[in-house]
N, C-alpha and C positions, 0 to 999 in steps of 0.2 A: 518465416513472421520469425519477429526481431524482438525479442525482450528485453528489460534491463532491467535489473531489481537493484532496486541502494540505496544506505542505509548507514546509516554512523554509530562509530561506536564506542557512544554513550550512550544507546539504546538497550542493550546490554538480552536480549533476547534474539535470537537469530535461530526464526526457520524458515529461511529461503532455502536449505535442503531439502527439507519435508514438498514446500511450497514449487519448486522444478519437479518432484515428482510424480507429484500431482497432476501440474500442466502438461508435461511431458505424455504423461497418459494417453490425454484429450485433444493437442493439438500436434498436427502431423509437418516434420520438418518446424519444427522449433529447433530457435539458436537463444540459446541462456544466456546472459555472464552478468554477475554480482557485482558490486562497486562497493567497496567499503573506504570510505572517508572517517578524519579523522575527530571533527564537530559537526556537532549537525547544523550551523555554517557553513560546511563545506559544500553541503549539498545541493546547492542550486546551481554553482558551478559543475559539481558532475552531474545532473543533468544537462546540464546545456553543451559540455561536450562529446557525449553520448547520444543528443535528442537526431541530428540527422539521420546518423543508422539506424533507426530503434523503429520501429511499430508501437510501439507502447512504452512506459518506463513508471514505473511503479517504485514509489519511494514510502519508507517504514520509517517514522521517527517517533520514539515516544519521549517525555519527557516530564520530570519532577513535578517544575512549577513554570505554568502559563509565565513565560516576562517578553521582555522586548525582543529578546534576543527568539524568542522560537515566532510572534507576530510579524518581526521581521523576513523569517525564515519564509512561511506560508504566504506573505506578500509577492519575496521571490520566485514564491514557486508556482505564483497565481503570474506572474509578470510570464516565468517561460514560458508556460502554460499555453497563454493568452497571443504570446507570438511564432512558436512553433508551430507546424503542424501533427506533431506526432502527439498521441494522445498520454496526459502524464497523467498519472492515478497517487494523490497525494494524501493521504493517511499522518496526516502527525497528530497523535494523539495523548492524553495525561498516561501513563505509566498506571497500572495498576499489578503490579507481578516485584513487587518490593522485597520479598525473602520466600520462593518457593521452595520448597523437598526439589529433589533429584524428576522424583515422580513426578508431583504437581509442572513441575517445569516442561518436562516431556509431554504433559496431557497440554497443556497452554499452548505448545509449539503447532501438536496434530490441532490441535484447536484454529488457527491463528490461519496454518498454510490451506483447511479445506475451507474454510469463512473467504480467503481472499481466492483461491482460488477459483473459488465459484464469482466471484465479485469480476472478475479479471475478462473468466469467460463468456458472460453475461453481456457484461462490455463489448468485447470485439463480435461475437455473437447472437445474440439477441438484444438489438435494440433496444426495445420497445418493454425489454426486462426491468426497466423501472421507474414502473408506475408507479403512485401512491399506493397504499394497501390501504382500504376504506373497511371498516370496523365492517363485519355482516349483519352484527344486529345493532339497528340501527331501531327500537323501542326507545322511547324514552330518553334518548338521548339529543333531544331537538333543543339549538343553543338561543 
């Protein structure tokens, strides 16, 4: 299994080493490569350059403000995903990691690594793990 992790230098939090450790524990014969690009708008080209040799591409981009560049990035990633035979996981989110102290930053890296390793494992090995979650207590919750 060949997985690429792609992000840009503007994202400002690198949890990929922790993510790699978690994935290696659970996926036999894992080939994992990390790709860093200078700017978020460079990410689609990076995805295009690795898609043919990848089983999965995981993209992680954080932004400070939703603007036309981020919208264009999402559009391009969706285009690449639609024409590709490779699954592209597109995590493009508003940054919540402004000025964290070193302890809090490490905790966030751990949390992100655990969250996204579970997501990747479910995507690869539990195809039916993405059913909508329904409330367990429906009493009084009628539309």
